[in-house]
C-alpha positions in Angstrom: 104.5 126.1 55.8 106.3 125.5 52.5 107.5 121.9 52.6 110.5 120.6 50.7 109.7 116.9 50.9 112.7 115.5 49.2 115.1 117.6 51.3 113.2 116.7 54.5 113.2 113.0 53.7 117.0 113.1 53.3 117.4 115.0 56.6 115.1 112.7 58.5 116.8 109.6 57.1 120.2 110.9 58.0 119.3 112.1 61.5 117.0 109.2 62.4 117.9 106.2 60.3 115.2 104.2 62.1 112.2 106.4 61.3 108.9 104.6 61.1 105.4 104.4 59.8 102.1 103.0 60.9 99.5 105.0 59.2 98.6 105.5 55.6 99.1 109.0 54.2 95.5 109.6 53.3 94.4 108.6 56.7 96.4 111.2 58.7 94.0 113.5 60.7 95.5 116.5 62.3 92.5 117.4 64.5 90.7 114.3 65.7 87.5 114.4 67.7 87.9 113.0 71.2 85.6 112.4 74.2 88.4 111.7 76.8 88.8 114.6 79.2 85.6 116.5 78.7 83.4 113.4 78.3 81.7 115.1 75.3 82.8 115.3 71.7 85.6 117.8 71.5 88.3 118.7 68.9 91.6 117.6 70.4 93.2 120.8 69.3 90.9 122.8 71.5 91.2 120.6 74.6 93.5 121.9 77.3 95.2 118.5 77.8 97.7 116.1 76.4 95.6 113.7 74.4 96.5 111.6 71.4 94.3 109.5 69.0 95.4 106.3 67.4 93.1 105.8 64.5 92.0 102.7 62.6 94.6 103.2 59.9 97.4 103.1 62.4 95.8 100.3 64.4 95.5 98.1 61.3 98.6 99.2 59.5 100.4 95.9 58.6 100.1 94.5 62.1 98.7 91.3 63.7 96.4 93.5 65.9 97.1 91.3 68.9 98.9 93.7 71.3 98.1 97.4 71.9 101.9 98.0 71.9 101.7 97.7 68.1 100.0 101.1 67.9 100.6 102.9 71.2 104.3 103.0 70.6 103.7 106.1 68.6 102.2 108.1 71.5 104.5 110.3 73.6 104.3 110.0 77.4 103.0 106.4 77.2 105.4 103.4 77.4 103.9 100.1 76.2 106.3 97.2 76.5 105.5 93.8 75.0 107.0 91.4 77.6 107.0 88.5 75.2 105.0 86.9 78.0 101.3 86.6 77.3 100.8 85.2 80.8 101.5 88.7 82.3 100.1 91.0 79.6 101.6 94.2 78.4 103.6 96.6 80.6 102.0 100.0 80.3 103.1 103.1 82.1 102.0 106.8 81.7 104.5 109.4 82.8 106.0 106.6 84.9 102.8 105.5 86.6 102.2 101.8 86.2 105.8 100.8 85.6 106.0 99.0 88.9 103.2 96.6 87.9 104.4 93.0 87.9 101.6 92.0 85.6 98.6 93.6 83.9 98.0 97.3 84.0 97.5 99.6 87.0 97.7 103.3 87.5 95.9 103.8 84.2 92.2 103.7 83.6 91.2 101.3 80.7 87.9 101.6 79.0 86.2 100.1 75.9 83.2 101.7 74.3 82.5 103.6 77.5 82.6 100.4 79.6 85.4 100.0 82.2 88.1 97.4 81.3 89.7 98.1 84.6 88.5 96.5 87.8 87.1 98.7 90.6 90.5 98.5 92.4 92.3 99.9 89.4 93.9 96.7 88.0 93.2 96.0 84.3 94.4 94.0 81.3 94.7 95.6 77.9 94.6 92.1 76.3 90.9 92.2 76.5 90.8 95.0 74.0 89.5 93.7 70.6 91.9 95.4 68.2 90.5 93.8 65.1 87.4 96.0 65.2 88.9 99.1 67.0 88.1 102.4 65.3 90.3 104.4 67.5 92.2 104.5 70.8 92.3 107.8 72.8 95.2 108.3 75.2 94.8 111.0 77.9 97.6 112.0 80.2 98.1 114.6 82.8 95.8 116.6 85.1 92.6 116.1 83.2 92.9 112.3 83.7 92.1 112.9 87.4 88.4 113.4 86.6 88.3 109.6 85.9 89.1 108.8 89.5 91.5 106.4 91.2 94.1 106.4 88.4 97.0 108.9 88.6 98.7 108.2 85.3 96.1 108.5 82.5 93.2 107.0 80.6 93.3 104.7 77.6 89.9 104.3 75.8 89.2 102.1 72.9 86.2 102.7 70.6 84.7 100.3 68.0 82.5 101.5 65.1 78.8 101.1 64.9 77.4 98.7 62.3 76.1 100.8 59.4 75.2 100.6 55.8 75.3 97.5 53.5 76.3 94.3 55.2 79.9 93.2 54.7 82.0 90.2 55.8 85.8 90.2 56.3 88.4 87.5 56.9 92.1 87.6 57.5 95.1 85.5 58.2 98.6 86.4 59.4 101.7 84.3 60.1 105.2 85.0 61.1 108.3 84.1 63.2 108.2 81.8 66.2 105.2 79.9 64.7 103.0 82.8 65.2 99.7 82.9 63.4 96.2 84.4 63.7 92.9 84.1 62.0 90.0 86.5 62.2 86.5 86.7 60.7 83.9 89.4 61.1 80.7 90.8 59.8 79.1 94.2 60.1 76.1 96.1 58.7 72.6 97.4 59.5 69.3 95.5 59.2 65.9 97.0 60.0 67.5 99.8 62.0 69.7 97.4 64.0 73.4 97.9 63.5 75.7 95.0 64.2 79.4 94.2 64.4 80.5 90.6 65.1 84.1 89.4 65.3 85.9 86.2 66.3 89.7 85.5 66.2 92.2 82.8 67.2 95.8 83.6 67.9 98.7 81.2 68.7 102.5 81.5 69.1 105.4 79.5 70.3 106.9 82.7 71.6 110.3 84.1 71.2 111.6 82.9 74.6 111.7 79.3 75.8 108.5 78.3 77.7 106.5 81.2 76.2 103.8 79.5 74.1 100.4 81.1 74.1 97.0 80.5 72.6 94.1 83.0 72.6 90.5 83.1 71.5 88.5 86.4 71.4 84.9 87.2 70.3 82.9 90.4 70.4 79.4 91.6 69.5 78.2 95.1 69.3 74.6 96.0 68.6 73.2 99.5 68.2 69.6 100.6 67.9 67.8 103.9 67.8 64.3 103.5 69.5 63.7 107.2 68.8 65.2 110.1 66.9 66.9 111.3 70.1 67.7 108.0 71.7 70.4 105.4 71.1 70.9 102.0 72.7 74.2 100.2 72.5 74.9 96.6 73.6 78.5 95.2 73.7 79.7 91.8 74.7 83.1 90.1 74.5 84.9 87.0 75.6 88.6 86.4 76.1 90.1 82.9 76.7 93.9 82.4 76.9 96.3 79.7 78.0 99.9 80.9 78.2 103.2 79.6 79.5 105.0 82.1 81.8 108.8 82.5 81.0 109.2 84.9 83.9 112.3 87.1 84.1 115.9 86.1 83.6 119.2 87.0 85.3 121.6 89.3 83.5 124.1 86.4 83.1 121.4 84.1 81.7 120.2 86.8 79.4 123.7 87.4 78.0 124.3 83.7 77.5 121.0 83.1 75.7 118.3 85.8 75.4 115.7 83.1 74.8 116.5 81.2 78.0 114.5 81.0 81.2 115.5 80.2 84.7 115.4 76.6 86.0 112.5 77.1 88.5 110.4 78.3 85.6 110.7 74.9 84.0 110.7 72.9 87.3 107.3 74.4 88.3 105.9 74.7 84.7 104.8 78.3 85.4 101.7 79.1 83.4 98.4 81.0 83.5 94.9 80.4 82.1 92.2 83.1 81.8 88.6 82.8 80.9 86.9 86.2 80.8 83.5 87.4 79.6 81.8 90.8 79.9 78.8 92.6 78.5 77.5 96.1 78.8 74.4 98.2 77.9 74.4 102.0 77.3 71.5 104.2 76.6 72.0 107.8 75.4 69.2 110.3 75.0 69.3 113.9 73.8 67.0 116.6 75.1 67.7 119.4 72.7 71.2 120.6 73.5 71.4 118.5 76.6 72.0 114.7 76.9 71.8 111.9 79.4 73.9 108.7 79.4 73.0 105.6 81.4 75.1 102.4 81.4 75.5 99.1 83.2 77.9 96.2 82.8 78.6 92.8 84.3 81.2 90.1 83.8 83.0 87.0 85.1 86.6 86.1 85.1 88.3 82.8 86.1 92.1 82.6 86.5 94.5 79.9 87.5 98.2 80.6 87.7 101.1 78.3 88.6 104.1 80.2 90.1 107.7 79.1 90.8 107.6 79.6 94.6 109.8 76.8 95.9 108.5 74.2 98.4 111.0 75.4 101.1 109.4 78.9 101.0 105.8 77.6 101.1 106.6 75.4 104.2 108.5 78.2 106.0 105.3 79.7 107.5 101.7 78.7 108.0 100.8 82.0 106.6 102.2 81.1 103.2 99.3 80.7 100.7 101.0 78.3 98.3 102.3 78.6 94.7 99.0 78.2 92.8 96.5 81.1 92.5 93.0 80.1 91.6 90.1 82.6 91.6 86.6 83.1 90.2 85.6 86.8 89.9 82.2 88.3 89.4 82.1 92.1 88.6 79.6 94.7 87.7 79.0 98.4 87.6 76.5 101.2 86.7 76.9 104.8 85.8 74.9 107.8 84.9 75.8 111.3 83.7 74.0 114.4 82.6 75.5 116.9 80.1 74.1 120.4 79.8 75.0 122.9 77.1 74.2 126.6 77.6 75.0 130.0 76.2 76.7 132.2 78.8 78.6 135.5 78.7 79.1 135.4 74.9 80.5 131.8 75.1 79.4 128.2 75.4 79.1 126.5 78.8 79.2 122.7 79.0 78.5 121.1 82.3 78.7 117.4 83.2 77.6 115.7 86.4 77.7 112.0 87.0 77.9 109.0 89.4 79.7 105.6 89.0 79.4 102.5 91.1 81.5 99.4 90.6 82.0 96.2 92.5 83.8 92.9 92.2 83.9 89.7 94.3 86.5 87.0 94.2 86.3 83.4 95.4 90.0 83.1 95.8 91.9 79.9 96.7 95.6 79.1 97.0 97.3 75.7 96.8 100.7 74.3 97.1 102.3 73.9 93.7 103.8 70.5 94.5 102.8 67.0 95.7 105.3 64.7 97.5 107.8 64.5 100.3 111.0 65.2 98.4 112.9 68.5 98.3 114.0 68.5 94.7 111.5 68.6 91.8 111.4 65.2 90.1 112.9 63.3 93.1 109.9 62.2 95.1 108.4 65.6 94.4 106.0 66.5 91.6 106.1 70.2 90.9 103.8 72.5 88.9 100.7 70.7 90.0 97.8 71.5 92.4 98.6 70.4 95.9 97.2 71.0 99.4 94.8 73.9 99.9 96.5 76.8 101.7 94.1 79.7 101.2 90.3 80.1 100.9 88.6 83.5 101.1 86.1 85.8 99.6 87.5 89.1 98.5 85.2 92.1 97.7 85.9 95.6 96.5 83.5 98.3 95.6 83.9 101.9 94.6 81.4 104.8 94.5 82.3 108.0 92.8 80.6 111.3 92.1 82.0 114.0 89.8 81.2 117.3 88.2 82.8 119.2 85.3 82.3 122.5 83.6 83.9 124.1 80.6 83.3 127.6 79.3 84.5 128.3 75.8 84.7 131.8 74.4 86.2 133.4 71.3 89.8 133.2 72.6 89.7 131.8 76.2 88.5 128.4 77.4 88.3 127.7 81.1 87.5 124.3 82.6 87.4 122.6 86.0 86.2 119.5 87.7 86.0 117.8 91.0 85.6 114.1 91.9 85.0 112.2 95.1 86.1 108.6 95.2 85.6 106.0 97.9 86.9 102.4 97.7 86.2 99.7 100.2 88.0 96.4 100.4 86.8 93.4 102.5 88.3 90.0 103.0 86.3 87.1 104.5 88.8 84.3 105.5 87.4 80.8 105.3 90.8 79.1 105.8 91.2 79.5 109.6 93.8 76.8 110.4 96.5 79.5 110.2 94.4 82.2 111.9 91.8 84.7 110.6 93.3 87.1 108.1 90.0 88.7 107.3 89.2 92.4 107.7 88.4 95.5 105.8 89.9 98.8 104.7 88.6 101.8 102.8 90.0 104.8 101.1 88.4 108.1 100.0 89.6 111.2 98.4 88.3 114.4 96.7 90.3 115.4 93.7 90.0 118.7 91.9 91.3 119.8 88.5 91.4 123.2 86.7 92.6 124.2 83.2 92.7 127.2 80.9 93.4 127.6 77.2 94.2 130.8 75.3 93.9 131.0 71.5 97.0 133.0 70.7 96.2 132.9 67.0 93.7 130.9 65.0 96.4 128.2 64.6 98.2 128.3 68.0 96.7 127.4 71.4 98.4 127.7 74.7 97.1 125.9 77.8 97.9 125.2 81.5 96.3 122.8 83.9 96.6 121.5 87.5 95.1 118.7 89.5 95.4 116.6 92.6 95.5 112.8 92.0 94.7 109.8 94.0 95.9 106.2 93.6 94.8 103.5 96.1 96.4 100.1 96.3 94.9 97.3 94.2 93.9 94.0 95.7 97.0 92.4 94.2 99.2 95.1 96.0 97.4 94.5 99.3 97.5 90.7 99.2 101.0 89.9 100.3 102.2 93.3 101.7 101.4 92.7 105.3 103.6 91.2 108.0 104.7 87.6 107.0 103.3 88.0 103.5 99.6 88.4 104.6 97.0 90.9 103.5 98.0 94.5 104.3 95.5 96.8 106.0 98.1 99.5 106.4 99.2 100.4 102.9 98.2 104.0 102.2 97.1 105.5 98.9 99.5 107.7 97.1 98.5 111.3 96.5 99.9 113.5 93.7 99.8 117.1 92.5 100.0 117.5 88.7 101.0 120.6 86.7 101.0 120.8 83.0 101.5 123.5 80.4 101.4 123.0 76.7 101.3 124.3 73.1 99.2 123.0 70.2 99.9 124.5 66.7 99.1 124.0 63.1 102.0 124.8 60.9 100.5 125.6 57.5 97.8 123.2 56.5 99.8 120.0 56.6 101.6 119.8 60.0 100.6 119.8 63.6 102.9 120.3 66.7 101.9 119.3 70.2 104.2 120.0 73.2 103.5 119.4 76.9 105.7 120.2 79.9 104.7 118.6 83.2 105.6 118.2 86.8 104.1 115.7 89.2 104.8 115.6 93.0 103.7 112.4 94.7 103.5 111.5 98.4 103.4 107.9 99.8 104.4 106.5 96.4 103.5 102.8 96.2 106.7 101.0 95.3 108.0 97.4 95.0 109.5 96.2 98.3 110.4 92.8 97.0 109.3 90.4 94.2 110.1 86.7 94.4 108.6 83.8 92.4 105.9 85.9 90.9 104.7 87.2 94.2 105.3 91.0 94.8 105.2 92.9 98.1 104.6 96.6 98.1 105.2 99.5 100.5 104.8 103.2 100.7 107.9 105.2 99.9 108.4 108.9 100.6 107.9 111.6 98.0 108.7 111.3 94.3 109.1 113.9 91.6 108.4 113.5 87.9 109.3 116.2 85.4 109.2 115.9 81.7 108.5 117.0 78.2 106.3 115.3 75.5 106.4 116.4 71.9 104.7 115.1 68.7 104.9 116.4 65.1 102.5 115.0 62.5 103.0 116.1 58.8 101.7 115.5 55.4 104.1 116.0 52.5 104.0 116.4 48.8 104.4 113.1 46.9 102.0 111.2 49.2 104.4 111.1 52.2 103.5 111.3 55.8 105.6 111.4 58.9 105.3 111.4 62.7 107.8 112.1 65.4 107.1 111.5 69.1 109.6 112.2 71.8 109.4 111.9 75.6 111.8 113.2 78.3 110.9 111.9 81.8 113.0 112.6 84.8 111.4 110.5 87.6 113.2 110.4 90.9 112.7 109.7 94.6 112.6 113.0 96.4 113.1 111.6 99.9 115.4 108.9 101.3 113.6 105.8 102.6 114.4 102.3 103.7 113.2 99.1 102.0 114.2 95.4 101.9 116.9 96.4 99.4 118.5 98.8 101.9 118.5 102.6 102.0 117.1 104.2 98.9 118.7 107.6 98.5 116.9 110.7 97.4 117.8 111.4 93.8 117.6 107.8 92.7 115.6 107.2 89.6 112.3 105.3 89.7 112.9 101.8 88.2 111.1 100.6 85.1 111.0 104.1 83.6 113.1 105.2 80.6 114.4 108.8 80.8 114.1 109.3 77.0 112.2 107.6 74.3 111.8 108.4 70.6 109.5 107.1 67.9 109.7 108.2 64.2 107.9 107.2 61.0 108.1 108.0 57.4 105.5 106.5 55.0 104.6 106.6 51.3 101.7 105.3 49.3 101.1 105.1 45.6 97.5 106.2 45.1 96.9 104.4 41.8 98.3 100.9 42.7 97.6 101.0 46.4 101.2 100.0 47.2 102.6 101.5 50.4 105.9 101.3 52.2 107.2 102.6 55.5 110.2 102.7 57.7 109.9 102.9 61.5 112.3 103.5 64.4 112.1 103.2 68.1 114.8 104.3 70.6 114.8 104.2 74.4 117.4 105.1 77.0 118.5 102.7 79.8 116.0 101.5 82.4 116.9 100.9 86.1 115.5 97.7 87.5 115.3 98.3 91.2 115.3 101.2 93.7 119.0 101.3 94.6 119.9 101.8 90.9 122.9 99.6 91.7 121.9 96.5 89.8 122.6 96.2 86.0 120.2 98.5 84.2 118.6 97.4 81.0 120.7 99.1 78.4 119.6 101.7 75.9 118.6 100.5 72.5 117.4 101.6 69.0 115.7 99.4 66.5 114.3 99.8 63.0 111.4 98.2 61.3 110.1 98.0 57.7 106.7 97.2 56.2 105.2 96.9 52.7 101.7 96.3 51.5 99.1 96.6 48.8 95.5 97.6 49.2 93.3 97.0 46.1 89.6 97.3 45.4 88.0 94.9 42.9 84.3 95.9 42.7 82.7 94.9 46.0 85.9 93.2 47.2 88.6 94.9 49.1 91.9 93.0 49.3 94.9 93.9 51.6 98.2 92.1 51.8 101.3 93.1 53.7 104.7 91.9 55.0 106.7 93.5 57.8 110.2 93.0 59.2 110.8 94.1 62.8 114.3 94.8 64.3 115.8 94.5 60.8 119.4 94.9 62.2 118.8 92.0 64.6 119.7 94.0 67.7 119.8 92.1 71.0 118.1 94.1 73.7 115.9 93.9 76.9 112.4 94.8 75.9 111.0 95.1 79.5 112.0 94.6 83.1 110.4 93.1 86.2 110.9 95.8 88.8 112.5 94.7 92.1 112.7 91.0 91.5 114.2 89.4 94.6 116.1 86.7 92.6 117.7 89.3 90.4 115.7 87.9 87.4 114.7 91.4 86.2 115.2 91.0 82.4 112.7 90.1 79.7 114.5 89.8 76.3 112.9 91.2 73.1 113.1 89.3 69.9 115.8 89.6 67.3 114.8 90.0 63.6 111.3 88.8 63.0 108.8 88.8 60.1 105.1 88.9 59.8 102.9 88.5 56.6 99.2 88.8 56.3 96.2 88.9 53.9 92.7 90.1 54.5 89.6 90.4 52.3 86.3 92.3 52.8 83.2 91.8 50.6 80.4 94.3 50.8 77.0 93.0 49.6 
């Protein structure tokens, strides 16, 4: 393709005044190698699936590297909302799956260096990703994600580099609006055949909203060793410790009056959350000629205490109420094994994969009143936001056992692939708080899910593909906890099942542009939806059928004059396909799923001066309105568009590499709702995004 960069820059600037950048021009890779989907190294261009790679350049492009939303915003089909609430983590949805989550990530499989970052029940937290040392993040959507099991929406995998070469040390510091700052120090290298990567960071912020302070410490260690020419041993360990205030949602009137404000119960009960998480894993890979075997095991521990704003009157309304303080200690572990065989067959290459995975977690879970005293109003003979009387004491266990098989045959022009997975999850509750009756019991779910795909190489630079699969999404523990009669554990919630169809095109346009387009449809039965959400406690139910239809498109280009650009667009029509009743009333067929934007657009345009190392970029993000509950009658979060700017200099002085940057987000100071809490019973759906903010940073790396 013959580019006219000056003309294109003018057209893009006029059409999309808020176009953006996150990657440096020299770093743009049009055909990344991925492992998601096929579980073996594969060029993304030749994979019959919607998969994007966020590389190290984009991950570290003038960002604090605190939230995955900084980089995943450039991926179509994935919505990553920074709630401005570190107590509840990011809100991540893939093709609408996961949007209902009141906190954390569900409906999407999270993994780091091949080790699950999601619990066996499907709940995960992207905050545990160590973005400082991330080499890339792979994002897989659509039917091929089904081969990863109980996760209907997609797979997000983070990979860190192996320690190699001469030792180096690196340190960095960033600071910005709202008293935000972060320090990071790391070391990497290889000594005596042992590769190592070590990192530690501290992050603190006062937050944009009132009552939203947070403080976080993270560490990670990665060791690699090759005991033989064909074997490789990898050890990873990380810790995550965070204390964060919880500003919760705000009413529409409160948001309009003051976007930074919080509701009075938030302050009365001093809502907050503390997390102490540690995890380690060991992976051994061995090659036998063209074949390979991978064995892995991991274990971890997580302690959490959360203070909610459930009023005293609610807690005393029933003996089944489990209080307004959640306190649990969790032990979790898992093992997996897979075999990959590579063969020549019928003039093509056949790759087969078979594997098994076992995961388990066990919680010692307690609930307490969040008050002490006989009064009815906080501060008047009533102390609120403190640990009171024990109201819950139980042992919660969940385990999953999955088996899967995949095969791919790749010929000169055709590629055919398929897979099947059997998943079984078992939940068990042992109730030790019997004064209000025994709420213990067990429930299990199992499902076999197939997937098939085909790709045709129309020309050497154009691939067409189609795929289909059946998906399976079981309730998580958090969705089961309060969804029974009277707010007790539910043993009757059913898993949702889905049928996915996708067709797509991947094309290189000349040597400097790549176009990816995917069209999809997802039919879901027994969709898990929010029935009500009050004071941080969410109750779920099964709805009828839903339908999701959409288009995802991305264009990456390199231009003359050291320019690069990216456009990513998502159209998602997600609706209820059947009428059903909930606590909100009758939900009509045709209503849109809440928490899901119908359209989103990301654009970037970047430039770098090769000699000086100076770079600059402009970035834009636009999203359509988002409904906040199932009736679609409440005030929707309005559509918005924002623009960001960044500048920086990268210089090499002998063995020293120095990087500095400054960025300005929301440069036109737009007021908008960044995320919503779906179905909040107090109508506090809205979480305000910051106005104009700034961030500046410096880092230095010295190689010995």
